[in-house]
C-alpha positions as CSV (number, residue, x, y, z in Angstrom):
1,K,-31.7,3.7,-45.2
2,R,-28.2,3.0,-43.3
3,N,-27.9,0.2,-40.9
4,Q,-27.7,1.6,-37.6
5,Q,-24.9,-0.3,-36.1
6,A,-21.5,1.8,-35.5
7,R,-19.8,2.5,-38.3
8,D,-16.2,3.1,-38.8
9,P,-15.2,6.6,-40.0
10,P,-14.9,6.9,-43.9
11,R,-11.5,6.7,-45.2
12,T,-10.9,7.0,-48.8
13,H,-8.0,6.6,-50.8
14,P,-6.9,9.8,-52.8
15,R,-7.1,7.4,-56.2
16,T,-10.0,5.3,-55.2
17,V,-12.4,4.1,-58.1
18,F,-15.5,4.1,-55.6
19,L,-18.3,6.8,-56.4
20,P,-18.7,8.8,-53.3
21,E,-22.1,8.4,-51.0
22,Q,-23.3,11.7,-51.9
23,G,-23.2,11.7,-55.4
24,L,-25.3,8.0,-55.6
25,D,-27.6,9.6,-53.4
26,A,-28.3,12.8,-55.2
27,M,-29.0,10.1,-58.6
28,E,-31.2,8.5,-56.7
29,K,-33.4,11.3,-55.7
30,Y,-33.0,12.8,-59.1
31,M,-34.2,9.8,-60.7
32,D,-37.1,9.5,-58.3
33,A,-38.1,13.2,-59.1
34,L,-38.2,12.0,-63.1
35,R,-40.6,9.2,-62.4
36,A,-44.1,9.6,-62.3
37,H,-45.2,8.2,-58.8
38,K,-48.4,6.5,-59.8
39,P,-48.4,2.6,-58.7
40,P,-48.2,0.3,-61.4
41,P,-51.3,-1.6,-62.5
42,K,-52.3,-4.8,-60.6
43,K,-52.2,-7.6,-62.6
44,T,-55.7,-9.7,-62.1
45,K,-55.4,-13.4,-62.7
46,T,-57.8,-14.7,-65.1
47,T,-59.4,-18.2,-65.4
48,Q,-59.2,-19.9,-68.6
49,D,-62.8,-19.3,-69.1
50,D,-62.2,-15.6,-68.9
51,E,-59.3,-15.4,-71.5
52,E,-58.4,-17.8,-73.8
53,D,-54.7,-18.9,-74.2
54,R,-53.9,-17.2,-77.4
55,I,-50.7,-16.1,-79.1
56,E,-49.7,-12.3,-79.3
57,G,-47.4,-10.1,-81.0
58,G,-46.1,-12.3,-83.6
59,L,-44.8,-14.4,-80.9
60,H,-45.0,-18.5,-81.4
61,V,-45.6,-19.1,-77.6
62,P,-49.3,-19.1,-75.8
63,N,-49.7,-16.6,-73.0
64,S,-49.7,-19.2,-70.2
65,I,-46.2,-20.5,-71.2
66,L,-45.1,-16.7,-71.0
67,D,-46.8,-16.4,-67.8
68,G,-45.4,-19.1,-65.9
69,C,-41.9,-18.1,-67.3
70,E,-42.3,-14.7,-66.0
71,S,-43.3,-15.7,-62.5
72,G,-39.9,-18.0,-62.4
73,F,-37.4,-15.1,-62.7
74,T,-36.6,-13.7,-59.2
75,A,-34.2,-11.0,-60.6
76,A,-36.8,-8.6,-62.3
77,D,-38.9,-8.8,-59.1
78,E,-38.7,-5.6,-57.5
79,R,-40.6,-6.4,-54.8
80,R,-38.9,-9.4,-53.7
81,T,-35.4,-8.7,-51.5
82,K,-32.5,-10.9,-52.9
83,A,-29.7,-9.4,-49.9
84,S,-30.2,-9.0,-46.4
85,T,-29.9,-5.2,-45.4
86,Q,-30.4,-6.2,-41.4
87,F,-26.5,-6.8,-41.2
88,F,-24.8,-5.1,-43.8
89,D,-24.8,-1.7,-45.4
90,D,-23.7,-3.0,-48.7
91,T,-25.1,-5.3,-50.8
92,A,-23.2,-5.6,-53.9
93,L,-20.7,-3.8,-56.1
94,M,-21.4,-2.4,-59.8
95,A,-18.7,-1.7,-61.6
96,L,-18.1,-0.1,-64.9
97,L,-15.3,-1.8,-66.9
98,C,-13.1,-0.9,-69.8
99,R,-12.9,-3.4,-72.8
100,H,-9.8,-4.9,-71.1
101,D,-11.8,-5.9,-68.3
102,I,-10.1,-3.2,-66.2
103,V,-12.3,-1.8,-63.3
104,L,-12.8,2.5,-64.2
105,F,-15.5,3.1,-61.6
106,L,-17.5,1.0,-58.6
107,A,-20.3,1.8,-56.9
108,N,-21.4,0.5,-53.9
109,M,-24.9,-1.0,-53.8
110,R,-26.7,-0.2,-50.3
111,S,-30.1,-0.8,-51.4
112,A,-31.5,-4.2,-51.9
113,G,-32.5,-5.1,-55.8
114,E,-31.5,-3.8,-58.8
115,K,-31.7,0.1,-58.9
116,Q,-31.2,2.4,-62.3
117,H,-29.7,5.0,-60.6
118,Y,-26.6,2.9,-59.9
119,V,-25.7,2.5,-64.0
120,I,-26.8,6.3,-64.5
121,S,-24.2,7.5,-61.7
122,L,-21.7,5.3,-63.2
123,I,-22.2,6.4,-67.0
124,E,-22.4,9.9,-65.8
125,T,-18.7,9.8,-63.9
126,L,-17.4,8.1,-67.4
127,F,-18.5,11.4,-69.0
128,Q,-17.3,13.8,-66.8
129,H,-13.6,11.9,-66.8
130,L,-13.9,11.8,-70.8
131,P,-12.0,14.3,-73.1
132,L,-14.4,17.0,-74.6
133,K,-12.8,15.8,-77.9
134,C,-13.4,12.3,-77.5
135,H,-16.0,10.5,-80.0
136,L,-18.0,7.6,-79.2
């Protein structure tokens, strides 16, 4: 899913903290292969007559309040595009920082939405650079 406009040739610094695109693409394919490829069940809207407004799972909040809260969050909505990929190849950066807020590794997020393979790639890269005798 690359932008079709002309790109500059890749130039990387020898001490770059950016993860290579090939590694991110490989992790994305690996994660897709692990997932079951069945569509998520569609939620059907029910009327107030079909389902009573009840409290579930020990929560002290009725279902109608939870449903209204869920519809208000756009970050968790995978179907909604939050950043345009029409003009830009990169939509965001995801970083892995140490406890002193120093960047260890960066991933260029090229697809709109939050994808799991970026964080898994960052964690895998961290473990590849840790010494074998390191205790976590």
